[in-house]
C-alpha positions as CSV (number, residue, x, y, z in Angstrom):
1,M,-32.6,-7.3,-10.7
2,Q,-29.1,-8.9,-10.7
3,Q,-30.6,-12.3,-9.8
4,L,-33.2,-11.9,-12.5
5,L,-30.5,-11.2,-15.1
6,L,-28.2,-14.0,-14.0
7,S,-31.1,-16.5,-13.9
8,S,-31.6,-16.4,-17.7
9,P,-29.0,-18.3,-19.8
10,S,-29.9,-16.2,-22.9
11,I,-29.2,-12.9,-21.1
12,I,-25.9,-14.3,-19.7
13,F,-24.9,-15.4,-23.2
14,L,-25.9,-12.0,-24.6
15,M,-23.8,-10.2,-22.0
16,I,-20.8,-12.3,-22.6
17,S,-21.1,-11.8,-26.4
18,V,-21.3,-8.0,-26.0
19,G,-18.4,-8.0,-23.7
20,L,-16.4,-10.2,-26.1
21,I,-17.2,-7.8,-29.0
22,Y,-16.0,-4.8,-27.0
23,F,-12.9,-6.6,-26.0
24,L,-12.0,-7.5,-29.6
25,L,-12.6,-3.9,-30.7
26,I,-10.4,-2.5,-28.0
27,F,-7.8,-5.1,-28.6
28,H,-7.8,-4.2,-32.3
29,F,-7.5,-0.4,-31.9
30,A,-4.9,-0.7,-29.0
31,G,-2.6,-2.7,-31.3
32,R,-2.7,0.1,-33.8
33,N,-2.6,3.2,-31.5
34,K,0.4,3.6,-29.2
35,S,-1.2,6.6,-27.4
36,L,-4.4,4.6,-26.7
37,V,-2.6,1.5,-25.3
38,T,-0.5,3.8,-23.0
39,K,-3.7,5.3,-21.7
40,L,-5.2,1.9,-21.2
41,E,-2.2,0.8,-19.2
42,I,-2.6,3.8,-16.9
43,L,-6.3,2.9,-16.7
44,F,-5.4,-0.6,-15.7
45,F,-3.1,0.5,-13.0
46,G,-5.6,3.0,-11.7
47,I,-8.3,0.3,-11.3
48,F,-5.7,-2.0,-9.7
49,V,-4.5,0.6,-7.2
50,I,-8.1,1.6,-6.2
51,T,-9.0,-2.1,-5.9
52,I,-6.2,-2.7,-3.3
53,A,-6.5,0.8,-1.7
54,G,-5.5,0.9,2.0
55,S,-5.0,-2.4,3.8
56,A,-8.2,-4.2,2.8
57,G,-9.1,-2.7,-0.6
58,A,-12.1,-0.8,-1.9
59,L,-15.5,-2.2,-0.9
60,I,-17.6,-0.9,-3.8
61,G,-19.1,-2.5,-6.9
62,P,-17.2,-5.4,-8.4
63,L,-13.8,-4.3,-7.0
64,P,-13.8,-6.7,-4.0
65,K,-14.1,-9.6,-6.6
66,L,-11.2,-8.1,-8.6
67,H,-8.9,-7.9,-5.5
68,P,-5.9,-10.2,-5.9
69,Q,-6.4,-11.6,-2.4
70,V,-9.6,-13.5,-3.5
71,L,-7.2,-15.8,-5.3
72,A,-5.6,-16.7,-2.0
73,F,-8.8,-17.4,0.0
74,L,-9.8,-21.1,0.3
75,S,-13.4,-20.0,0.4
76,T,-13.4,-18.2,-2.9
77,T,-15.8,-19.8,-5.4
78,P,-14.6,-21.0,-8.8
79,P,-16.7,-18.4,-10.7
80,T,-15.1,-15.6,-8.7
81,V,-11.6,-17.0,-9.4
82,F,-12.5,-17.4,-13.1
83,G,-13.8,-13.8,-13.3
84,N,-10.8,-12.4,-11.4
85,L,-8.3,-14.2,-13.7
86,S,-10.3,-13.3,-16.8
87,F,-10.1,-9.6,-15.9
88,Y,-6.3,-9.6,-15.6
89,A,-5.9,-11.8,-18.7
90,M,-8.1,-9.4,-20.7
91,F,-6.1,-6.3,-19.8
92,L,-2.8,-8.1,-20.3
93,S,-4.0,-9.2,-23.8
94,I,-5.1,-5.6,-24.6
95,L,-1.7,-4.3,-23.5
96,S,0.3,-7.0,-25.3
97,S,1.4,-4.7,-28.1
98,R,3.0,-2.4,-25.6
99,L,4.3,-5.1,-23.3
100,R,6.3,-6.6,-26.1
101,Y,8.6,-3.6,-25.9
102,T,8.3,-2.5,-22.3
103,L,9.1,-6.0,-20.9
104,K,12.4,-6.4,-22.8
105,N,14.5,-5.0,-20.0
106,F,12.4,-6.5,-17.2
107,I,14.9,-9.3,-16.4
108,N,17.7,-6.6,-16.3
109,V,15.7,-4.6,-13.8
110,L,15.2,-7.7,-11.6
111,A,19.0,-8.2,-11.7
112,V,19.7,-4.6,-10.7
113,L,17.2,-5.1,-7.8
114,G,19.0,-8.2,-6.7
115,Y,22.4,-6.5,-6.8
116,K,21.5,-3.0,-5.6
117,A,18.7,-3.8,-3.2
118,P,19.9,-7.1,-1.7
119,F,17.9,-6.8,1.5
120,F,14.6,-6.2,-0.4
121,S,15.3,-9.1,-2.8
122,S,16.2,-11.4,0.1
123,F,13.0,-10.4,1.9
124,I,10.9,-11.2,-1.2
125,L,12.5,-14.6,-1.6
126,M,11.9,-15.4,2.1
127,V,8.3,-14.5,1.6
128,G,8.1,-16.8,-1.4
129,F,9.6,-19.8,0.3
130,S,7.8,-19.3,3.6
131,F,5.3,-22.0,2.7
132,L,8.0,-24.5,3.3
133,W,7.8,-24.0,7.1
134,S,4.2,-23.0,7.4
135,E,1.7,-25.4,9.1
136,T,-0.7,-24.6,6.2
137,P,1.6,-24.6,3.2
138,V,-1.1,-24.3,0.6
139,V,-2.5,-21.2,2.2
140,S,0.9,-19.6,2.6
141,L,1.8,-20.5,-1.0
142,R,-1.3,-18.9,-2.4
143,F,-0.9,-15.7,-0.4
144,A,2.8,-15.5,-1.4
145,L,1.8,-15.8,-5.1
146,V,-0.7,-13.0,-4.6
147,I,2.0,-10.8,-3.0
148,F,4.3,-11.7,-5.9
149,L,1.5,-10.6,-8.4
150,T,1.1,-7.3,-6.6
151,S,4.9,-6.9,-6.5
152,I,5.4,-7.6,-10.2
153,F,2.8,-4.9,-11.1
154,A,4.6,-2.5,-8.8
155,I,8.0,-3.3,-10.2
156,Y,6.7,-2.7,-13.7
157,L,5.2,0.7,-12.8
158,G,8.3,1.7,-10.9
159,K,10.7,0.8,-13.8
160,Q,8.5,2.2,-16.6
161,Y,7.6,5.6,-15.2
162,S,9.5,8.5,-13.9
163,W,8.8,10.2,-10.5
164,T,7.1,13.0,-12.3
165,E,4.7,10.6,-14.0
166,I,4.2,8.6,-10.9
167,Y,3.4,11.7,-8.9
168,R,0.8,12.8,-11.4
169,F,-0.7,9.3,-11.5
170,W,-0.7,9.0,-7.6
171,R,-2.4,12.4,-7.1
172,W,-5.3,11.5,-9.5
173,V,-5.9,8.0,-8.3
174,N,-5.9,9.2,-4.7
175,I,-8.4,12.0,-5.4
176,I,-10.7,9.5,-7.1
177,V,-10.6,7.3,-4.0
178,V,-11.3,10.4,-1.8
179,I,-14.3,11.4,-4.0
180,L,-15.7,7.9,-3.9
181,C,-15.2,7.7,-0.1
182,V,-16.8,11.1,0.5
183,F,-19.8,10.2,-1.7
184,Q,-20.2,6.8,0.0
185,A,-20.0,8.3,3.5
186,L,-22.6,10.9,2.7
187,K,-24.8,8.4,1.0
188,D,-24.7,5.9,3.9
189,N,-24.7,8.7,6.5
190,Q,-21.7,7.1,8.2
191,Q,-21.6,8.0,11.9
192,P,-19.8,8.9,14.1
193,A,-16.7,8.5,11.9
194,W,-16.4,8.2,8.1
195,Y,-14.8,5.2,6.5
196,G,-16.1,5.6,3.0
197,I,-15.4,2.7,0.7
198,L,-12.3,1.5,2.7
199,G,-14.0,-0.3,5.5
200,H,-12.3,1.3,8.5
201,K,-11.9,4.9,9.7
202,N,-8.1,4.6,10.3
203,T,-7.4,3.2,6.8
204,F,-9.8,5.9,5.4
205,S,-8.1,8.7,7.3
206,F,-4.6,7.6,6.3
207,V,-5.5,7.7,2.6
208,M,-7.0,11.1,3.1
209,V,-3.8,12.4,4.7
210,Q,-1.7,11.2,1.8
211,T,-4.1,12.7,-0.8
212,A,-4.2,16.0,1.1
213,L,-0.4,16.2,1.2
214,W,0.1,15.4,-2.5
215,W,-2.4,18.1,-3.6
216,L,-1.1,20.7,-1.2
217,M,2.4,20.2,-2.5
218,Y,1.2,20.4,-6.1
219,A,-0.6,23.6,-5.4
220,F,2.5,25.1,-3.7
221,Y,5.0,24.2,-6.5
222,S,2.7,24.5,-9.6
223,S,0.6,27.4,-10.6
224,K,-1.3,25.3,-13.1
225,K,-4.8,24.4,-11.7
226,R,-3.8,25.8,-8.3
227,N,-7.4,26.6,-7.3
228,L,-8.4,23.0,-8.2
229,S,-5.5,21.6,-6.3
230,L,-6.4,23.6,-3.2
231,L,-10.1,22.5,-3.6
232,F,-8.9,18.8,-3.5
233,F,-6.8,19.6,-0.5
234,V,-9.7,21.1,1.3
235,I,-11.9,18.1,0.5
236,S,-9.3,15.7,1.7
237,F,-8.7,17.7,4.9
238,F,-12.4,17.8,5.6
239,A,-12.5,14.0,5.2
240,I,-9.6,13.7,7.7
241,I,-11.6,15.5,10.3
242,Q,-14.7,13.4,9.5
243,G,-12.6,10.2,9.9
244,D,-12.0,11.1,13.6
245,S,-8.6,9.4,13.7
246,G,-6.1,10.9,16.1
247,A,-3.2,9.1,14.5
248,S,-4.0,10.6,11.1
249,K,-3.9,14.1,12.5
250,V,-0.5,13.5,14.0
251,L,0.6,11.9,10.6
252,L,-0.5,15.0,8.6
253,V,1.4,17.4,10.9
254,S,4.5,15.1,10.8
255,L,4.5,14.8,7.0
256,I,3.9,18.5,6.4
257,S,6.7,19.3,8.9
258,L,9.0,16.9,7.0
259,W,8.1,18.5,3.7
260,G,9.0,21.9,5.2
261,Y,12.3,20.4,6.5
262,F,13.4,19.3,3.0
263,S,14.7,22.8,2.1
264,I,17.1,22.6,5.1
265,A,18.1,19.0,4.4
266,K,19.0,19.7,0.8
267,K,21.7,22.1,2.0
268,M,23.4,19.5,4.2
269,T,25.9,16.8,3.2
270,V,24.3,13.5,2.4
271,Q,25.6,12.0,5.6
272,W,24.2,14.7,7.9
273,A,20.9,14.8,5.9
274,F,20.5,11.0,6.4
275,V,21.1,11.3,10.1
276,S,18.7,14.2,10.5
277,I,16.0,12.4,8.5
278,I,16.4,9.3,10.7
279,L,16.2,11.5,13.8
280,F,13.0,13.2,12.4
281,M,11.4,9.8,11.8
282,I,12.3,8.7,15.4
283,V,10.8,11.9,16.8
284,S,7.7,11.4,14.7
285,V,7.3,7.9,15.9
286,C,7.8,9.0,19.5
287,L,5.3,11.8,19.0
288,T,2.7,9.4,17.7
289,I,3.2,7.1,20.6
290,V,3.1,9.9,23.1
291,V,0.0,11.6,21.6
292,T,-2.0,8.3,21.2
293,E,-1.0,6.7,24.4
294,N,0.3,8.9,27.2
295,L,-1.2,12.3,27.1
296,N,-4.6,12.0,28.8
297,F,-5.8,15.4,27.8
298,I,-4.9,15.2,24.2
299,V,-5.8,11.6,23.8
300,V,-9.1,11.4,25.6
301,D,-10.5,15.0,25.2
302,T,-9.0,16.2,21.9
303,L,-8.3,13.1,19.7
304,N,-11.0,10.9,21.3
305,K,-8.6,8.0,21.9
306,D,-8.3,5.7,25.0
307,M,-5.0,5.3,26.9
308,T,-3.9,2.0,25.3
309,L,-4.2,2.6,21.6
310,T,-7.7,1.1,21.6
311,G,-6.3,-1.9,23.5
312,R,-3.4,-2.7,21.2
313,T,-0.8,-2.5,23.9
314,D,-2.7,-5.2,25.8
315,F,-2.0,-7.9,23.2
316,W,1.2,-6.7,21.6
317,P,3.3,-8.4,24.3
318,I,1.5,-11.7,23.6
319,I,2.3,-11.3,19.9
320,V,6.0,-10.7,20.7
321,E,5.9,-13.9,22.8
322,K,4.4,-15.8,19.8
323,I,7.1,-14.5,17.5
324,N,9.7,-15.7,20.0
325,Q,8.3,-19.2,19.8
326,R,9.3,-19.3,16.1
327,P,11.9,-16.5,16.1
328,I,13.9,-17.2,13.0
329,L,11.4,-18.0,10.2
330,G,8.0,-17.3,11.8
331,Y,4.8,-19.0,10.9
332,G,4.8,-18.4,7.1
333,I,2.8,-15.9,5.1
334,A,-0.9,-15.9,6.4
335,G,0.2,-18.8,8.7
336,F,-0.7,-17.2,12.1
337,W,-4.0,-15.5,12.0
338,Q,-6.2,-18.5,11.0
339,K,-9.5,-18.2,12.8
340,W,-11.0,-20.9,10.5
341,R,-8.8,-23.5,12.1
342,G,-10.6,-23.3,15.5
343,I,-8.6,-24.6,18.4
344,N,-5.6,-25.2,16.0
345,N,-5.4,-21.5,15.2
346,P,-2.0,-20.3,16.3
347,A,-3.6,-17.0,17.4
348,N,-6.3,-18.8,19.4
349,D,-4.9,-17.6,22.8
350,V,-4.2,-14.0,21.7
351,I,-7.0,-12.4,23.8
352,V,-7.3,-9.2,25.8
353,V,-8.2,-10.6,29.2
354,K,-10.2,-7.6,30.5
355,T,-12.4,-7.3,27.4
356,Q,-12.1,-10.8,25.9
357,F,-11.3,-9.1,22.6
358,Q,-9.6,-11.4,20.1
359,P,-7.9,-9.4,17.3
360,E,-7.8,-10.6,13.7
361,H,-4.3,-9.1,13.1
362,S,-1.6,-7.4,15.1
363,H,-2.7,-3.8,14.4
364,N,1.0,-3.3,13.7
365,G,2.5,-4.0,10.3
366,F,5.9,-4.8,11.6
367,L,4.7,-7.3,14.2
368,D,2.7,-9.0,11.4
369,I,5.9,-9.3,9.4
370,G,7.6,-10.8,12.4
371,L,4.8,-13.4,12.7
372,S,5.0,-14.3,9.0
373,V,8.8,-14.5,8.5
374,G,10.3,-14.2,12.0
375,W,12.8,-11.8,13.4
376,L,15.1,-12.7,10.4
377,G,12.5,-11.5,7.9
378,L,11.7,-8.4,9.9
379,S,15.4,-7.6,10.1
380,L,15.7,-8.0,6.3
381,F,12.8,-5.6,5.8
382,A,14.2,-3.1,8.3
383,C,17.6,-3.1,6.4
384,S,15.7,-2.7,3.2
385,F,13.8,0.3,4.7
386,F,16.9,2.1,5.9
387,N,18.6,1.3,2.6
388,N,15.7,3.1,0.9
389,V,16.0,6.0,3.3
390,A,19.7,6.4,2.3
391,K,18.8,6.3,-1.4
392,A,15.9,8.7,-0.9
393,V,18.2,11.2,0.9
394,I,20.6,11.0,-2.1
395,Y,17.8,11.5,-4.5
396,L,16.5,14.5,-2.5
397,S,19.9,16.1,-2.6
398,K,20.2,15.9,-6.4
399,N,16.7,16.6,-7.7
400,R,14.1,19.2,-7.5
401,L,11.0,19.3,-5.2
402,P,8.3,18.2,-5.0
403,E,9.2,14.9,-6.8
404,A,12.5,14.7,-4.9
405,G,10.7,14.5,-1.6
406,L,8.2,11.8,-2.6
407,P,10.3,8.8,-1.6
408,L,11.1,10.1,1.9
409,L,7.4,11.2,2.5
410,L,6.2,7.7,1.4
411,L,8.7,5.9,3.7
412,T,7.7,8.1,6.6
413,Y,4.1,7.5,5.8
414,T,4.7,3.7,5.7
415,L,6.5,3.8,9.0
416,M,3.9,5.8,10.9
417,T,0.8,4.2,9.5
418,N,2.0,0.7,10.4
419,L,2.6,1.6,14.1
420,T,-1.1,1.2,14.9
421,E,-2.5,-0.6,11.8
422,T,-1.4,-3.4,9.5
423,G,-1.2,-3.9,5.7
424,L,2.6,-3.4,5.2
425,L,3.0,-6.9,3.7
426,G,0.3,-8.1,1.4
427,P,-1.7,-7.3,-1.7
428,T,-2.3,-3.7,-0.4
429,S,-1.6,-0.3,-1.7
430,I,0.8,0.2,1.2
431,W,3.0,-2.7,-0.1
432,F,2.5,-1.7,-3.7
433,W,3.8,1.9,-3.2
434,Y,6.7,0.6,-1.1
435,V,7.8,-1.7,-3.9
436,V,7.4,1.1,-6.5
437,T,9.5,3.4,-4.3
438,T,12.2,0.7,-3.8
439,V,12.4,0.0,-7.6
440,R,12.5,3.7,-8.6
441,L,15.1,4.6,-6.0
442,T,17.3,1.7,-6.9
443,L,17.2,2.4,-10.7
444,D,17.8,6.1,-10.1
445,T,20.8,5.4,-7.8
446,A,22.2,2.9,-10.3
447,K,21.8,5.4,-13.1
448,N,23.6,8.2,-11.1
449,E,26.5,5.8,-10.3
450,R,27.0,5.0,-14.0
451,Q,26.9,8.7,-14.9
452,E,29.5,9.5,-12.2
453,K,31.9,6.8,-13.6
454,L,31.8,8.3,-17.1
């Protein structure tokens, strides 16, 4: 049917004409109705976050062609590039009446980020300039620009909306992803483990964990729609079980434990709360490693895992050696995993000897950062991460739950999910929410400092 429709020039012209009419009508009414344009902005961000969900994005309908990463692939066809850019241009045009006002302080926000979040800003700049030392500068530049696009959208969302608004948006977008995933899994009879529309069971399970936690917290703190919230939690929890990911089960227990610990941390001084949260993260990381690698009974019989994190520990030492070959600046963004280069692929000899498995990424977000921008870049990111933890502890101490706990939960989630999977740096929802958290924490901290001086 699709080929039949696209094979007729008259039908294509009619479709374009109808689309243009709808666009002009929406553009007209959006310029006259502030409430409508605000809702359209939320709709745009909802589509965008679902499109980049997880580490690879949603694999349903037209969403893969709307993913920003298609702009970076050398193999992307011109019509796909045109359609992708047209989608974003259309939405930005519709939102122009609102953006004229909301973007007035955008430069000031960037300046605050540069001053109050120097490690994060330096890391972003290093990512942007990494094409200068990449063996494939065009590829690195294109991927860096796509990361910048994702980061700009995240910065805007972080500066424009409060934690309360972000929390509400986050819950609903995630449950939409869960519903789509469950529907797809049931439709395709995905066995033995579900992956929904997200392509991989671990990515699927991690998103389910986040959704389950957000709705469980909302049910606990808000009596409004409590039954609906609990229903969404049950659906998400059921999906976690069906995802058959041992790491996701450890993650859920860790995040719920951290949430329960917040009431104790809020009573401590900021310094002791920071130390205790860091210790909690260390224990959670150690627990993840122990459960998924060392305990034979739990790993093999209960969580259905092998003893080497599905072979990851077999090639991680090789990747560390590769980083040490270019330790300061790395290989540039998207400059290492380049299977299309054949024998010139820098990752060509990253192979698990006993199985001849050749990975397509590090299965560790932090190692992938090291490959892209070296130990220097990874150090900048680590400093940015711990700086965010410090700000998140301050925010926790001065605000009410559940919103006060969101930053620390997100940071812990980011840390634990990137131990065994990747997606930390790129046009992914993991990176998107990390940037949103960084921006919101930085602005809140700066605001509190100004109020204390008055």
